[in-house]
N, C-alpha and C positions, 0 to 999 in steps of 0.2 A: 842286242843286250836289252834286258828287261829294265823297266824304270826302277824296280826295287833294287836291282844290282847297281844301277847308277847311284842311287841314294847311299848304298853301302860304300861305294868308292868315295863319294863326297864326304861321308862321315869319317872314313879312314884318313883321308887327306887332312881334315880339320883337326882331328883329335889324336891321331896315331892310335886308333881304337884297339883295345884288347878284347878279343872275342871270348864270350862265355855262353851265349844262348845258342840252342840247337838250330833255330831257324837262320840265324845269322851265319852260323858255321856252315850250313848247307849252301848258302849263297856264296860264301867265300870259297868253299871247296869247288864251286863252279868257276869262279874268277881266277883262281890260281893256275889251273892248267891252260887257261886261255891267255895267260901272260899279263893280267891286269894287276895282280896282287902277289906279294911275297910274304911268307910266314916264317918267323923265327921263334922257336920255343925258348921261353925264358928259363934260366936256371932257377932251381928252387921249387917251382910249381909247374909241372908238366901240363897242367890243365889250361894254362894261360899262354897265349902266343902274342907276339908283337907283330902287327900287320903294317905293311907299308905298300904304297903304290909303286909299281914299276914305271918305267918311262911310258909304256903303252897305257897304263892306268892313269897316269898324269895327263896324257893327251886326251883320253876319253873324258876325264873329269873337267878339263879345260873346255872341251866341246860342249859338255852338258851345261857348264856355267854360262857359256855364250848363248846357248839356246834358251835357257831359263831367263837370262837377262833380256833377250829380245822379246820373249813371250810376255814378260811383265811390263816392259816398256810399251809394247803394243796395247796391253790392257790399260795402262795409265793413259795412253793417248786416246783410247776408245772412251774411257770413263770421264776424262777431263780432270783437271787439277782438284777441283772442289770435291767431287765424288771420290776421287782416289784418296784424298786426305781423310774423308769420312770413313772409307773402307779400312784404312790403316787404324783409325781410332777404334772402330768396331772389332777388328781382328785382335787388337791389343786387349780389349775387354774380354773377348772370348778366350784368349790365351791365359789371362789372369784367372778367369773362372775355372778353366780346366786344370790349372796348377793347384788351385784351392780345393778342387773336388777330385783329386786323384783317386782312382778306383783300387789301387794296390794297398 
């Protein structure tokens, strides 16, 4: 499974994502036949679907979370507490900047 597909699984799990964009739709169309995601059309607007993870999708998302947690814990161990806290501060500032300067 591609990293971008794992991100879609995690987003669906977190928000019960409603699909609208073509790129996300294509990824989801690959995940459905592989048994990771189910799609239900909402009444009223056939362009919008409710997406949920299947048991297989939940298991994959759990595994991705475990791997990401281990990866970040290893990074924190490598950097040390002080540098890790500094990195968190810097990334917070980057996030604020990007939100303030949205290109859309």
